[in-house]
N, C-alpha and C positions, 0 to 999 in steps of 0.2 A: 504494500500500500504506500502511496506517495505521501510525503509530509504535507501538512496543511499549514499555510502561513496565514496568521490572523493578526489584526491590529487589536490588541486587548487593552490598549491604553485608556479607553474610556469605559471599560466594563467594571462593574462593581457588584458585590453581593451585600453592600451596606443597605440597611433599611433607610427609610425616609428620614430626613433631618427633622428636628423639632419644628413644629409649626402647624398651620392649617392647610388642608388640601381638599379641593373639590374632587370627589371620587364617584365611581360607579361600582355597584356590587357586581363583580365579574363571575364569581362562582360561590356556591354555598353547598356544603356537604354535611350530612349527618354522620356522627361518629360516637366514639366513646372516649372519655377522659382517662387519664392514668388511674384515677380512683374508681373507674368503672361506671361513671355517670354518663348519661346521654348528653351530647354536646352538638353544637353547630359550629363549623369552621367556615369562616368567610374570607374570601380574597377580594380586596378592594383594588381598583386600578385608578390612578390619578388621571383626571380627564383634561387638565389644563395647566399651563405654566411650564417652568423649566423641568419639572419632574413628571410631566405627562408621560403616561405609559408605564411608569414604575408601579410596583405593587406594595401593598401593606396587608398583613394578615391579622385576624382577630378570631378569638374563640368565645363562645357563649355556652357556659355549662348550664344545663337545664335542670337545676335544683332550686328549690324554693328560695333559699337565701341569696341566690345569684341572679334571680329573674329581673331585678332592678336594672341590670346592665342591658339585657335584651329589651326591656321596656323602653329605655332611653334610645336604643338603636331604632326600634320600630317607630317611636314617636318622631325621630328625625326623618324617617322615611314617609311621614305623613299619616300614620295610622291614628285613628281617633282615640283619644285618651279614655273615653268612656268604654269603648270597645275593648281596649287593653285591660281595663279593670274587671272585665267579665270573668266569671268562674268557668265559663264554657268557651273561652277564646280558642279558635282553631287557626293554627299557623300552617300555611302551605309554603315551605321554604323556597320552592322553585319560583314562586311569585315575587320574590325579593330580587332575583337576578335582573340586572340592567337598570335597577332603580338608582337614583343619584342622591347624594347628600354631601355634607362637609364633615371631615374628621379632623380632630385635633390630636397631633402626635407629640408625646412628651417622653423624656427619658425616665426609665424606672430601673432601680437596682434590683438584681436578681441573684440569689445565692445558687451557685452551681453545685453539682453533686460532690465535687472535691472540696467544698467549703469556701472556695474563692467567690468573690462577687464580680458581677459583670453588669455593665449598664447597657440596656437595650431600649430602643425607642418603641413605644407601644401606643395603641390608640387609647387616649385618655377620655375623649368625649365625642359625641355625635351631635350634629346640628342640621337643621333643615337646609335644603339645597340653596335657599336664597339668603342664608346667614351672611351678614357683612363682617367677615373676619379680618383681624388686623394683619398687616404685612409691614415689614421693615421698609422705611422710605429711603434707605441708602445713605443717609448723611451722618451716621454714627453718633447721633445725639440721644439715642435711646427711645425716641418716640416712634410711633407707627401711624400708618394711615389705614383707613378701612377700604377694602376693595368693594366694588359693587357686587350685587348678588351673583352667585356662581353661574346662573343662566345667562347673565349679561356679560360676564368676563370673557366668554368665548368670542364675543363680537368686538372686543376692544383691541386696538393696535397699541401694544404697550410701548413701542418706540415713540409714538406721538402723544401718548396719554399724559396728562398732568393731573395729579390728585392733590387737592387742597386739604 
């Protein structure tokens, strides 16, 4: 077999940097957690900006004490809060695929099996698709500007845009 020459200079297996990202639910799978509980694994794909096309993953363990997280996720997808409070709520996971929202990614320290700690960026929160999330304005003074809703961002030419 002949050698394959690749430019790997821009490849990375790093997760998303800390921040807010407009995303689409790309894939959702049912599975089982390490503790044996039912879970949903979700793959998000960034839909806009410099990280467009990159992925972020999250899991939802389907046990009573962790359903608050799934509730936040479904609320960000536009599910009715009264419907989510029902004792007979029925979720069709495949209906979530291709839906859009905004996720907030933040670092979280994790203890590894060998006792060491590692920092990984994980989804911290979920927001409606039109959430006006802050972004750095590039002048290093620590302030940020709000982007327009995610559905509008796709139509903005960032080279010509000026945000006040």
